[in-house]
N, C-alpha and C positions, 0 to 999 in steps of 0.2 A: 504494500500500500504506500503510495506517495505521501510526502509530508503534507501536501495540501489536503489530501483525502483524509489523513489522520485528523487534521484540525477540523475539517467539516464534520467528520463523524463525532468527534469529541463534543462540539457545540450542539449537534443534533441530539445526542444522548442527554446532555445537560438540560436542553430546552424541554425534552419530553418529560423529565421529572417535574419540572415546574408547571407544565401543561396539565399533568395529572392533578396538581394541587389547585389549579385555578378556580374550580367551583367551590372551594372550601371557604368557610367563615374563619375569622381569626381564632375563635374559640375552638374550632375543630382541630387546630394544629397542635394542641397541647394535651389532649385527652389520652389517657392510657387506662382503658377499662379493665384489662387483664394483663398479666406479665408478658404474654406472648405478643401483644399488640404494642408496637412502638409509635409514639406520637409522630404525625407527619413532619413536624418541625425537626424532630431528631433525625429522621431520614434525610432531610435536606442538609442538615449539618454534617452527618456522618459521611455521606457520599462525597461531600466537599473535603472533609478532613482526610479522606483516603488519598486524594490527589495532592493535597498540601503536604501530608506526612511522607508519602512514599516517592513523590516526584519532586515537588518544588523545594522542600527543605533539604533534600539530598543532592539535587542536581542543578538547581537554578542559582547561579552565583549572585550573591547579594540579596537573596530573597529575605524579606522581613515577615516573620510570622504574624498573621492577622491578630490573634489574641492567644496568649499562652494558656489560658484557662480552657480553650476549646479542645485541646488535646485530652483533657480530663473529661470534658462533657461528651465528646463525640467519638472517642475510642469505643469500639464495641466489645471485643474479646481478645485483643492482641496483647498478650502478656509481655511480649518483647518490647512493646512501645511504651509501656508504663501503666500507671494507675488510671482508673476510669470509674464513672458513675455506675453503680450496680443496675442491672437491667430493670429491676422493679421500680427504680426511682426516676426513670426517664420522664415520666409525666410530671415530676416536680420541677423540671427545668422551665419555670415560667420566664426566666430571664437568662440569656438574652432573648429579646422579643423576636417576633416573626420577621419584622423589617430588618433587624440586625442580622439575622441568619441569611436573609436574601442578600444583604450587603456583603456578607462573608462569601457567599457563592459568587457574586459578581467580581469580588476582589481576586479570588482564586481563578476564576475563569479568565480574567484579563492576564494574569501572570502565566497561566497554562498556555494561553494563546501566544504570548511572547516566547515562552519556552519552545513550543512546537514549531514556531517560525525561525528558531535559532538553529545553529549548526550542532544539534545535540547528537549523541551517539545513538544510531538507529537500533542498536541492540536493546535499547530501552523500550522499543515499540511493543515488545511482548508484555512488559509491565504496564504500559499505558493502556493496552488493550484489555488486560485483566481489570484495570480500574474502570473501564467503560462497561465491561461485562458485569462487574460487581454492581455498578449503579443500575444496570438493567434488572438485575436480580432484585434490587431494592425497589424499583418501579413496580414490580409485581407484588412485593410485600406491601408496598404503599396501598395498592388497590385492595388487598385483603384487609389491611388495617382500617382504611377508610370505610369499607363496608361494615366492619364490626363496630366501629365508632358510631356511625349513623344508624346501623341496624339495632343498636342497643339504646338509642335515644327513644324516650317514651312516645314521641310523635312519629317515629319511623320516617324522618325526612328523606326524600330522594337526593342522591348525588347529582342527578340530572333529570331532565324531562323524560316522561314515559316514552319508550321506544315502540316501534310498530312491528315487533316480532310477533308473528301469528303462532297459533298452537302448533307444536311440533308434529311432524309426520314420522312415525316410527315403523321400521321394518320388522318382520318376525325375527325372533332370536334364533339364529342358526349357529352351527359349530364349524369352525375352520380347523381342518386337521393338519397336523404336522407329523412327519415321520421321525422315527428314532434316528439318531445319528450324532456325529461329532460336528460341532459348530464353533465358529470363532465369535468371541464376545469382546466388546471394548472398542474404543475409538481408533480409527485408522484413516489416514488421508490428510488433506490440507484444511486450513481454516482453524479457528479457535476451538479449544475444548478445555474443560476443567481437568485438574490433575486426577480427580477421582474416577475419570473415565479411562485412565491410562492403565497399562498392564494388560494389553490385549492377550487373550489366552483362549485355549480350546476347552469346551465342555461337552460332555455326553448327555444328551437328552433322550429320555424314554418317549415313546409316542404319546401325544397329548392333543386335546381339542381346546380351542379357545373361542370365546364368544365373538360374534361378528359385529357387536355393538356394545355400548355401555348400558348398564342397568338404569331403568327409568324411574321417575318419581312414583308412577302408578305401581310399578313392581315392588318398590320399597314400601309403599303404603300397604300393600298386601301383607308384608312382613309385620308391620306395626299392628294391623287389624287382626292378625293371627296370634297376637300376644308375644311377638318376638322379643320385646323388651322386658317381658315378665317371666320368660322361661330360661332358666340358667343353663339348660343343656346345650344351647347354641353358643355359649360364651366361654372364652378362656377365663381362668380364675381371676386374673388381674382385671380383665375386662368387666367381669360381673361385679367386682368390687367397685369399679369406676361407675358403672350404671347405677348401682344402689346408692353410693355415696353422693353422687351428683344429681340423682333423680333424673336421669336421662330417659327421654321417651320418644324422641324424634331427632332428625338431623338439625344441625345448627341453622338458625334463621327460619325454622318452621314454627308456625303459630296456629293453634286451633281457635278460630274466631266464630262464635255462634254455630258450632258444630261443623264448620267447613275449614279445611286446611288452607292456609295462606303461607307465603314465603316472602321474606324481605329481598328486594332486588335493588341494586344501585340506581337503576333508572325506573322510577315509578313508585318506589317505596314498598309498602305492604300490598301485595297483589295475590289473587287466587293462584293456587299451585298449578303449574303447567304440568299436566299428568304425563305427557310423553317426553318431556325434557329429561336429560340425564340427571339422576340424583346427584346432588353436590353438597359439600360441607359435611361429609361423614368421616369418622375416624377409622383407623385401621381396625380397631375393636369392632366397630359396627359393620365394616365391610366383611371382615372374617366371619362374624356371626350370621350375616345375611347369606353368605356363601354356604355355610354349614346348613342353614335352614333349607336352602335349595337343594341340598344333597350333593354339592360340588365343592369347589375351592377357588382360591385366588391363584393366578399364575405366579410363578417365580419370575424374578427380573430377567433371567436368562431366557425363559420361555417367551416372555413379553417381547424382548428385543428381537429374537429370531422371527417370531410371528409378525412383528411390525415390518421387518425387512421383506417378508414374503407377501404381505397382504395390504400394505399401506402405500399411498403415493403422497409424498410430502406436499408437493405444490398444489394438488387438486383437493386434498382432504382437509387441510389444516384451517382452523378458525383462528387466524393469526392476530393476536393482540387487537381484538376488536374494540377500538377506542370509542365507538359510539354506544356500546351497551355493556361490555365486560360481563358477558354471560354466555353460556352455550347457545349456539344458533341452530336453527333448523337446517339439517344437513341433507345432502342428496342421498337418495336411497342406495346409491352405489358405494357410499362411504362406509368404512368400517370403524370410523371415529377413533383411530389410534392417535391422532394428533390434534391438540389445541382446543378441546372442549373442557375436559377436566383432567387433572392429574389422576393417575390410576394406581391405587394401592397394589403392591405386589406382596407375595409371601416371603420376600427375602429381607433378611437383616442387612443393615448398612455396614458393610465391612470392606476393607481394601481388597482390590484385585491382586492376584499373584503378580509379583514383580513391581508392585506399586512403590514409588520412590518420591516422597513428598519433597518439595523444594526446601532449601535452607532458609533460615531467618524467619521474619515475621510472616512472609507470604506462605510459608509452610504450615502456618496455623489455620489457613483458609478452610481446609476440608479435613485433613487427617485426624485431628484431635476430636472430631465429632463422630468417629466411626464406632459408636457403641450405643446400645439401647434405642436405636432408631430403625425405622423401616423404610425401604426404598419405594418411591413412586416414579412412574414413567409417563411420558407422552406429552407433557405440557398442558397448559390450560388456556382459556380464553383471555387471560391476562398476561400470558407469557410472550415476550418479544420474539419475533419471527426467527432471529438468528440464534435463539436458545433452544429451538425445537429440533431435535435430531434423535435418531433411534438409540444413541448411546448415552444421552443425557440422564444423569442420576440425581433425582431430587430425594430429599430425605427429611422425615419428621418423626417425632415421638409418636407412639401408637395411639395416644389419647387425643391428639390435636385434630382440629377440624375447622378452624376458621379460614383455612386456605381453600382453594377450589379443588376439592378432592372427590373422586368418584369411584365406581366399581366396574371392573370387567371380570367375568367369570371364566373359569377353566375347569377341565376335568381330565382324568386319565382316559386314554383311548381304549 
């Protein structure tokens, strides 16, 4: 990529983050309803801190740090870089104010532009690209967090005006068959990839079948109506404790209003549940219990990746970062929905691939140290930037979490 293209991409990524925040009121920028939700203002500061800390302070001669306190406020988890505000307290950062954080972004953008137009070592392009990909990950997290913030407001205010998405058309659930064999897993080729995709290796897969689409709201509602949340036999022990302790009875953002199910959507607020739309905002615990109730299972991440390579077409199927609605869209009946509607829970724990070698220094903290007690999701969601959607992309979350756009695809042994 030429220097001019790097600069243009940098500014485009930075502008997209601010575009996502445009519909917000100042009060929306600071709220942290739960520990997993970071205030939008913190996202704006943290993504800026990344470029200041890892690029400007290290490589731009004469750079003057915007504010020394910001390293403490906006560092996320980088032990190498120093102390930081604990995650639970991000909502307490009422100051600096929103305007000051935008000034911080502008200050860093200007100096990054100066740096990118200088005669810098092009070996740094890999780190610069990581910073942009990192910000794009936070753009998706921003959308999750904004939806949770507004969706827990007693008035259920919409993020934007109601969209014109009609009721989904859904095709019959059928099974796509894969033969047993030795397959290669992991990233290969040109372009960006995260280090957790590396360590390409071979795996042997037994024959299996995988569903040709995602599970719908109507199908999940059948599980609820059948007493799915009341029958311990469907649930893992830890999952059953989670259900009882938290009084879980439906997916996140579902509400029973006068006997009818509704769902909070970013565009439109609280609206009647779209029965044929993919079920979204379910935890791994719920996905696993639903699969057991159906007498099948979730696919492993290896099975998902190989099936995706065989049965999906990236350019024609994906619902790429739909900035008008940020929700699954009505898809063509030819689509198998592998890309870009909801992240799909797999049965695989998040662990390093064979031959995985994390980078040295602070960047090495990006993925490797989180490879415990989490489950892998695949496929991307309607909030995922286009260049983050690929067959090898490994997302990961703790099994009880569901504020993200997460859904279910079923699998079974042949």
